[in-house]
N, C-alpha and C positions, 0 to 999 in steps of 0.2 A: 413707592416700591420698598418692600421690607429688605433691609440690608442683611447680609449673611456674615456672621461673626467669624473670626479666625478659628475660634474654638469649634464652631459648627462645621467648618470645612475639615478640620483635623478629624473630628468625629466621623464625618462622612467617609473620609479616606480609610479610616480604621475599620469601619463597617464593611466597606468594599473588600478590604484585604481578608476579612474573616469569612467571606462567602465561600461555599464549597467550590472546588476547582471547576466542576462542570458548569456551574452557574456563571463564573467569571469568564469562561471560554466564549460566551456569547458576545462579550464586549470586544474581543480582539479577533474573533473568528474570521478567517479568510475562506470564502467559498472555494472548495476544491475545483480546479479547472477541469473541464472535460477534455478528452483526447480521443483520437481515432481508435477503433477496436483493432485495426490492422487485419491482415489476411489470415491469421493463424489462430483464431479463437476455436478451440477444439470442439467439434460436435460430440454429442453423447457417445456415438459409436466409436469415436477415436480415443476416448479416455480409458485409463485403467479402471477396473472395478473399484480400486482403492482411490477415492477422491477426497480424503480427509485433509486436515490442515498441516500435515507433516509431509512435505514434498520430497524429502531426502531419503525416505524409506518406503519402498513399494511393498505391499503385502506379498509375501512369497518370493521376493527377490533375494538373491544370494548376497549381494553387496549393496551398500548404501551409495547414494549419488556421489559423483565426482564434483569437485568445486569447493569453494569456501562456504561453510554452513553459517547462516545468519538466523537470528530470531527477530522476526518482524511483528511488531505489536502496535496497537493504537486503539482509538475509539471511533465509532461512527456517530456523528453529531447532527442534529437538526440545524436549520438556519438560525434558530434561536439559541444555539449552543448547548442544547440538552441532549443527553445520551439516548440513542435509539436502540431499543431492545428487540431481539429476535429478527434482525436483518441479516441477510446472507451476503457475504463478501466472497468473491471469487478472485483468484489470481492465476495467471499463467505466464510462462516465460520459456525462453530457450534453455537448453541444457548447457553443460560446461563446454561442449563442442560447438555451440552456437546453432543447434538444430532444434526446431519446435516439434512437439508431439502433434503433428498434423500431416495428413496425407498430401497436402498441397506443398509442403516443404520437401521437394523431391531432389534437393541437392545431394551429391554423392558424399554424404557425411554420415558417420555411424551415430545413431541415437543412443544416449546413455540409458540403458534399460533399468538402471537403479534410480532414475529420477522420474518422479511422478508427472512433472510438467504442468499439471493443473491441480488445483485444490480449492476447498472452500471452508469457511467457518461461519458460525452463527453467533451474533453478538449476545453477550450476557446482559444481566439487568443494568449494568453500568455502561453498556454500549461497547464493551471491550471485544476486540478480536485478536487472534494470535496465529502466526504461521511459523513453521520452521522450513526454510528453503535454502537456496544458494544465492550468494551475491551475484547479481545479474552480470552476464558476460556479453561479449560483442557478437552482434548479428550484423552481417554485411549491410552497410549503408546506414546503420543506426548507432546511436550511443547506447550503452547498456541501460536496460529498463525492465520493469515488471509491469505487465498489464493487469488492470484491476476493474472489476464490475461490482456494483452494489445494488441489491434488490430488496424491495419490501414485498414479500410474497412473490408473486410472479411479475410484479411491476419493476422494470429496470429504472433505477434512479440516477445512475452515473456510470460512465465508462471513462477511465483515466489511465495514467501511467505514472509509475514511481521511478525516480532516477537516482544516481549516485551523486551526492552533493560534491561540487568542486571537480568533477571529472572533466579532464581537458577536452573530451570529445563532445560535451554537451553543446557548446556554442556552435559547433558545426552541424548540429542536428536540426533539421527544419521544423520538427514538431516542438522541440524544446524551445527554440528561439521565438516561437509565437507568443510565449507567455511573458507577462510582466514579471518583475523581480519578485514581488510578493507571491504571485502564483507559483513561480518556479520554486521558491523557498518552501512552499506548502507541500510540494510533492517530491522534495529532494531528501534522500536518506543520509543522515549523519550516523556513522557507526562508532560505537563505543564498546570496549571490552569490559565485561562484568562477570566475575566468577567463572572465568575461562569460557565465556560465551561472547560472541559478537552480536550485539543488539542494536536495533534501530527502531524508531517510533515515528509513525505518521498518523495524525488524526484526520479523518475524512469528514468534510462538512457537505451535506446534501440538502 
């Protein structure tokens, strides 16, 4: 067997470090865990005409949504860690009052008419997606979360949920507790403040 010199090992490590970020992601990629859709995925007839990737400003609304505004970004990646272009990602979540944009949520709670409740984006050539929304709030019986779907054309690739990293309510949530630590980490949002914006990033592997 041919021995590998120390110099060869060092060169190999250096070559790996020089790879583009999207190529290296295939080495450490954790497949995004699936999760239940839940009862409040809004049918087309329930949605606002405005279903873009800015959920805090509804076209024609007088006021913006209540709640803490966040910028959610990331990439959609293949199982090989490569960026997926032209894929649709949808998100939906309850408003600042804990109410969903869905006729089935018939609790006596006023819905925030300035919050879009549902939106979508299409990934660019680098697989990037972007949303402006609110930090998820409490819905009875659940830890704060954002619902997510990913599509390739009309084919659904994944349904999952994003959570707030370190939230004390996560461990009491039956859906969150089903995941391994690596799975939970892959769908947990860490928030940072950058240029007066609250930002978070999650890459989705399908």
